[in-house]
N, C-alpha and C positions, 0 to 999 in steps of 0.2 A: 531432426530439427530441433534446434534449440534456442531460446532468446530471451533477453532479458532486459529489464529498464528499472531505472532508480529515479527516484526524486529525492533529491536532498533537500534540508534547512526549511521544512514544511511548519509554516507558524502555527503548529497544535500538538498537544499533549499525545506521546506514543499512546498512553493508556486509552485514550478514545479512538487512535488509528488504530488500535488489535484489536479493538469490539467487530470495527467494520473489515478488518483483515479476514479474522473468523468467521465470518458469516461466509467468504468467498474460498476460504481455503476447499482444496479438493475437488472444487466443481470443473465445468468445462467452459471455455471463455464464452460461449454464448450466454450461460447461465450464469453466470459471474458479470457478464455486464446488464440483464434483466434484474439480476438481485440487485445492484448497485444503483440501476435509475431510477427505481421506487423506493432505496434505503432513503429515509428520512434524519439520518443520523448527517451534521456538515462532513464529517471524513469521508463520506463518501466519494463526494466531488476528487478530491486529490488521489485516491485510489482508482477512481474510474479512469483520470488522465492517466497513472501511471499504466495500468491494463490496456489504455487504448495505444500508447508508446508501444509496451513490449509487442502487441500485436502487428503494428508498424514497422518494428525493429525485425519482427520475423519474416513480414511479408517482402522484405529487401531481397530476404537469401532465396527465399523459393516460394511456389503457391500453399498458402496454408487453407486447410479446412477448420473453420472457426468450431464446427461440431465436434471435431476430432480431436482438438487441438485443448489443453487441461493446463490447469495451474501446478507447476509440480514444487514451487516453491514462493511462500507470500509470506514473508517477517517484517516487521517496524522497530526500527532501534533507535534509542534514543541519539538527539543532535545536542548539539552546545544550548546550556539556558542561559537565557540572558537575564541578568537581575536586576530590579528595578527599587527603589524605596518608595513608601506611600508613609505621607505624614499621620502621623496617630496625637492620642492625647499628650499634656503635659512635655512638650517638646521632642516626644519619642517618636520612634520610625519604625516600619514592618518593613521585611524585605517579602517582595512580590517576584517569583520564579517565572519568568514565560518559557515555556517549555520548547521545543522544537523536534520535532520526527527523521528520521531516513526510512521511505518507502520501499522495499527491492520487494520487485514480483518477477520469475521467471518462469515460462510458459515449456511445453513441451507437448508431445504425440504421446499418443496413450502407451504406445511399446516402451518410451521411454522412462513414464512412470514407473513401468511394470521391473523394469531393470535398474531403476534405483532405490527402488521400495527390497529389493535383496541384499 
């Protein structure tokens, strides 16, 4: 049993989201949810939403045990960059790059995690 969820175009820098993704990598779903609920980073909210979506996707296939289900893959890719200009002195302007992220989480059971590592 394996399920995944993807959130695209999250208006947050991939560098900031990767800090939170590294916290929950290789944890069980129960531990990851607990870790994300107490995390003070703003990126914890979208990562938690993607994790809950992956659990819901797996629940539709068969009954799952969150204590026995682990995060197989957690990765954050950069999305498109929205470019804006900010006025500066002497009629010049500076570029502001508003970055976006694509968050992907794949969950599976302990047996699938061991076979994937080999």
